[in-house]
C-alpha angles and dihedrals in degrees: 000000000000116000089232092060091044090053094046099049099068093047092046092051093047092046092049091050093050091048092052092048091049093049091048099049101031114111115253116215117182112214120205093229091052090050091051091048090055092049092053145300115270102217137136093232111039114215117245121241091244091068092061107095130198091255089054091053091049091048091049090053091049092049091054095049103034114105118251096239132118111284093029106047116092121242092247098180093050092047090049091052092050090042092233115151115239090231091057091048093053091045089056091047090051092050092050091049092049091051091047092051096044097042099073091044090071091066098062090042089053092049091047095050101034105033102023100235134095121248108190102177097092089055089064091049095051097084091045093051091044091056092047091051090046091059095042096087090054092061091045093051093048092049092050090046092054090053090047091050091052090049091047090052090050091054091048088065089058091045091052090053092048092050091049090052091048090053090060088078127064095276138121126250091249092054091044091055092048096046094045091051091055095058098083134037096208119130091256094056091043089055091049092049090050090054090050090052090052089047091054091051093049094039093242124149120253093242091052088052090052090049092051092048092048092052092044098053095028098242107145092192090069092050090051091048091051089051091055094044090052087066087073088079088064091050091245119156110255107181097084093043091051093050092048090049090048092054091047092049092049089055090050092049091050091050091049091049091050091050091049091050090050091052091051091049092050091052089058093063095081096048090047092051091047089051093049095045096076091046092051090046091053091049097045099038098076091051092049091048091052091050093050093050094054 
């Protein structure tokens, strides 16, 4: 039997045993949104069966059987904001983990075939690299979600201004929210319009829909806007409050953008130093060599 197979069998058996134990004893928590997703997707344009790929089916199976523990559970709120299906997310995680596990195995095979001796160290690193690659999509999704939340907040400032302008006419708060959301076709306004459509079907008020959306995608500006719009039930004037909230939110967005730019600039310090280090070494090396030869 090949030494590669002999080295792989014990690790594969141990890994399979640990996986079975983890799946058996891990707590299972049924979420309402997951149950509704399994019952069917509530969408205006149902997807055809031809668009479901094999990787999506595999990802859907993994999402149903993976334990709901840190490191394995999907970031549902971030995926919902980015409109990425959970099945596609798990399919990507599985692909990354497979590449991470199979990548180091090429090294011992190369040593065995090309040089004639067995090098077992990469076989030990395969499970570690597979777990690192498994968690890599989580960090990517969270980073993209943070950028999407900042962009959503920026669009909320525009939406506040549009609602305040719509309230100048003889219109209700409900009509102002609807008309202002139909001005743009950006992804933020499409998402708000979709929430309003669901609110109409469920006989929910527009401000309750904004509050639910803000909590769902973790955008506090929407929650604050829903709180102000709820004052319309008490016949309170909203235009001045909306404009004041718009100015305050613009200041917050500018501060957040400045902080993000500062973080990006600070991350550039290390690459710049690494770029300057060889140049400084080339400049200083002749002088040091002359001093050491004296």
